N, C-alpha and C positions, 0 to 999 in steps of 0.2 A: 778116358778116365778124367783127364784134365778138363775136358768139355763139361762133364757132369759137375765137377768141383766149381768151375766158373759159374755154371747156371745156378747152383745152389748158393753161391756167394751173392749173385745178383738178387735172388729171391729173398735172401735174408736182409740184404740192404733195403729192398722195397718195403718189407715188413716193419723194419725199424723206422724208416721215413714215414710210413703210415701212422705208426704209433706216436712219432714226434709231432706230426701235423695234428693228430687227434688231441693230443695233450695241449698243443698250442691253442687250438680252437676252443678247447674247454676252458683254458685259462683266460682266453679273450672274453668268452661268454660270461664267465664268473667275474671279470673285471668291470664290465659295463655298469651293473647295478652298483657296484662299489664306488665308481667314479661319480655316478649320480648322487649317491648318498653323501659322498664327500663334499660335492658342490652344495647340496642342501645344507649340510652341517656348517660348512664355512660361511654360506650366505646368512644363515641364522645367527652365527656367532658375530659376524661383522655387523649385522642389523642391530643386535643387542648392544654391541659397543657404540654404535651411532646413537642409540636412544639414551644411553648413559652419558656420552661426552658431547653429542651434537657436532662432532667432527665430520665434515662432509666426506673425507677420504674413506671413512668406514661405510658410508652410504654408497659411495661409488663401487667399493669392493663388494658390497652386498648385491648391488645391482649386477655386476660381472658374474658372480656365482649363481645368482638367481637366473640369469639368462642361460647360463651353461646347464643348469639343472632342468631347463624347460625346452631343450633342443629336439629331442625325439618325441614321437607320438605317444610312446609309453610314458615319458616324463610328463608330458603335457596334460595327462589325465590324473596324475597323482595329486591328491587333495593337499598334501603339504607343500608340493612344489607350487601349486596355484596359490596357496595361502601366502608363502613367501613372496611370490610375484606381486600379490595384491598389497602386501605390507610395504614393499620397497617402492612400488610405482605410485602408490597413493601418497607416500611421503614425498617422493620427488616432485609430484604435482604441486605441492604446497611450497616445499623448500626452494625449488627451482621454478618459481612462479613466472620468471622471465624467459624461461626455456634457454638458458645459456649452454646446456648440454645438448648433444645430438641424440635424437630419438628416431626410431622407425615409425612411431605414431606418438600422439600426445600421451604423456604419461598418465594424465587423469582418465583417458579413455581406456588405456591399458589396465589401469587399476580397476576401473568399473567392469571391464570385461572379466577380469579375474574374480571380483566379487560375485558376479552373476553366475559364475561356475562353481561356486562353493555351494553345492546343493545337497550335501550329505548331512541329514538332520542330526544324527548322533555326533558326528565330528564338528558340526557347526556348534552344537551345545557345548562340546568340550573345549572349543576354541573361541567361545563367545567374546572374551576381552579383545583378542586380536581382530576379530570380525568388526567389532564395534569401532576399533581404532581405525580400520580401513574406511568405515562409513564416515566417521568425523572427518578424516583427512580428505576424502573425496568431496564431502559437502563443502568444506573450507575451500578446496581447490576451485570448484565450480562457482562458489560465492565470490572468489576473487575475480574470476572471469566475468561474472555478472555485474559486479560493481564497476569494473573497467568499461564495460559496454555501456552502462548507464552514464558514466562520465563523458563517454564519446557520443552520447545521445543516440546510440544504436539500440533503440528499445526493443526491437524485435529480437536481436541477438541476446539482450539482457533477459528477455522473457524466456527464451530457449534455455539459457543457463540456469535461471531460477527454477525452471521445471525439473532440471536435473537435481538441483539441490533439494527440491521438495520430495522427489521421488526416493532420495536417499535418507534424508533427515526425517521425513514423515510427518512430524507434528509441530515443526517450528512455526509459530503463528506469525512471526515477523516475516519470514520468507513468503508465506501465504499472502500476507498483506501486500508485500512487494509485487507479487504476481497479479494481484487485483489492481494495483495501481498501474502496472505495466499494461494490463489488459486495456485499460481505458486510453492509454497513450497509443496503442496499436489498433484502435478501433474495436476492440472486443468488449464493449460495454455490457453485453449480455452475461459474458463469462464473468466479468467483474461484479455484476449484480448478484450472480449465484454465489460467488466467493463471500461477498459481504453479508448476504442472507445467512450463510453458514456461520460467520463470525458473530453476528448480532443475535442469532437464534438462541444462544446460551449466555448467560450472564458471565460465565467463567472466561469466555473468549471475546466477549463484546467490549467495547470502549466507546466513549463519546466521539472520538475521531471517526471510528468506523460507522457509527449511526449517521453522523453528518455527511460523510462521503457517500453512503448508500442513498441518503435522502436527496443529495445532489444529483446522483445518477438518475433517480426517478424524475427530478425536475427536468433534466435534459431530455428524458424520454417523453415528458408530458403526462406522466402517471400521477395525477394529483392525489388520488386515494392512497396509493402505495407510499408516496412521500409522507402524507400526513400520518399514516399508520406507523411508518418507521420512526418518526419523531415522537409519536405517542409512546411507542415501545421504549425509546430512549428516555423519556420522562419517567417511565416506570423503573427502568434499570438505573437511572442516574438522576434522581429527582432534584439534586442540588446543582446540576451542571448548568452554568449560565449560558453557554453558547447554544445548547439545545433549546433552551427556553426562548432565547431571542429569535432563533430561526423558526421555532414553532409560531411565535407571535407574528412574525412577518409572513409566514405561510397563511395564517388565519386572516391577516390583513389583505393579502393578495386575493383570497377567496371571499372577501367581505363578510367574514364570519365574526362580526363585532361582539356578539354575545359570548363567544369563546375567548375573546381577548380580555374582556373586562375582569374576569377572576384572576388573570395572570399578571396584570400590569403592576400591582403593588409589589409583588415578589421580584419582578424584573427591575423595577425602579430602585428597589432596596440594594440591588447589586451595583447600579450606576445612577445615583440620585440626580446628577447633573447632566444626564444624557438628554440633550434638547429633543432629538428625534423621538426618543422613547416617550418622553413626556408629552410630545404632540400626539403620538399614536394613542396614548392613554386618554387624552382629551377627546380625540376624534371618535374613538370607540365608545366611550361614555355618552358622547353627544348623540351618535347614531342610536344608542340604546335608550335615549330619553333621560339620561342622568345629567340634566343641564348644569346643575350647581357644581357637580364633580367635574364636568367637562370644563367649565369656566376656571375653576381652580387649576387644572392642569395647564390650560392655555396661558393663564397669568404666570405660572411658573415658567413656561417656555419663554415669555417676554422678559421675565426677571433674569433669566439665564442669558438671553440674547435679545436685547432691545430691538435689534433690527431684523428680527425674524418675520419675514413676510407672512408666512402661513398662520403663525400664532395671532398676529394683529388681524389678519383677514377673517379668521374663524370667529375670534371674539366680536369683531365688528358685525358679522353676519348674524350672530346669535342675538346681539342687542338689537339689530335691525328687525329681526323677526318679532321680537318682543314689542318693539316700537309700533310695528305695523298692527299687531293684535291690540295695542293700547296706545293710540296716537297722542293721548293727552299726557303721557308721562315724559316730561322734559328731561329728566335725569337719564332715562333710557335713551332718549334721542341723542343727548350729548355724548353718551358713551359710544353709541353706534357711530357717530360722526368722527369722534376722536380716533377710534381704532381703524376705521376705514381710511381716514385721511393719512394716518400713519403708514398703513399698507401701501397707499398710493405714493406716498413719498419714498418708500423703500424701492418700489417698482412702479415708476410713473406710467409706464405703458401697458401695465397688466390690465386686461380687459375686465376680469372679474371684479376687481375693486372699483373700477370706473363705473361699471353697470350698477353695482350696489350703491355707490354714491348717488347716481341718477335716481334710483328708486327712493332713496332717502329724502333727497331734495324734492322729489315729486310729492312724497307723502307729507312733508312739512310745509309745502307750498313755496319753496324758495326757487322761483322761476329762473332767476338770474343764474344761480349756481347750476341749476339743472341744464340750462342751455349750454353753459360753458362745458360741462362734462359731456354732453351729448355732441358737442362740436369736436371735442377731442376724440371721442369714440368714432365719429364719422370719418376723421382723418386716418385713424388706425385701421378701419376696416375697408377703406377704399383701395 
């Protein structure tokens, strides 16, 4: 009888223990989501306090709760946990730009990873302001890194960081421009050309600086046609820009397209009336196009601006020399040719062009003594 009682008591205790264990397990299972929810709530509360006060202690607390709310596999797929993690770490990436705190990975990269996991379209729309905040913060964080890399002349790293900024910000033209500049510094001229083509293809994103930079890339490449077309596009987009006009004139000059220079020189000189080189180009282009009277006026202006300008004196001397050869009896023309050529020779005594021109002049005028003197000097220079 006693044995049956003892056995019954043991069974009763086992049943009670089983009930206790079952209740305990149920309580534990019910507590896990509650703890996660509490961490999420506290994390959001502390982050809100930080955004209001900018007190770093609240951001530290938000980070702690965000980490706690992200520990389990179940937590790590929760949209709101990921969102909090993105908010906190994207902020830390900017606020703690010197990385004074300890991290398992760079906070910018943690924030970017969180951003990429926010893929629920309906929830993304609902939390649009928070997601935009994460994007702005991350863009600023990578921009800080990029600028530091530029300062350190680490252009490849700067390009890498600006690529991240560009992928996040999407449409920031200054970032895209920096990528183009860095492409040229890292040997990626073709990439830079494509970027500048995109900028200059639309008036809204184009600028005189972009036009000139693209034109220079084509110059380096040796693509004369594309360089010229780029500058002509720039003239259409920015008809009053002085620098584009000047580069276009120099491009025509390099290509000996004097007929294209003549219609532009008055506009160019209006920008810089006392530019000696520009006045000389105007004179030379008009001379090549047969506009001799206009050419002389520009050369005379060159000499008025700079009496010791060799090219201006030489070109005027040569023009009058050709006129004298065509009409040997015109003493006034002879004297002008001699005056300008002698002046050119005084400015640069060993310059062969001036000496040869004087030799021709003296031969034409029959001045044998001066002709022999000049030829003697030429022989010494050419031996």
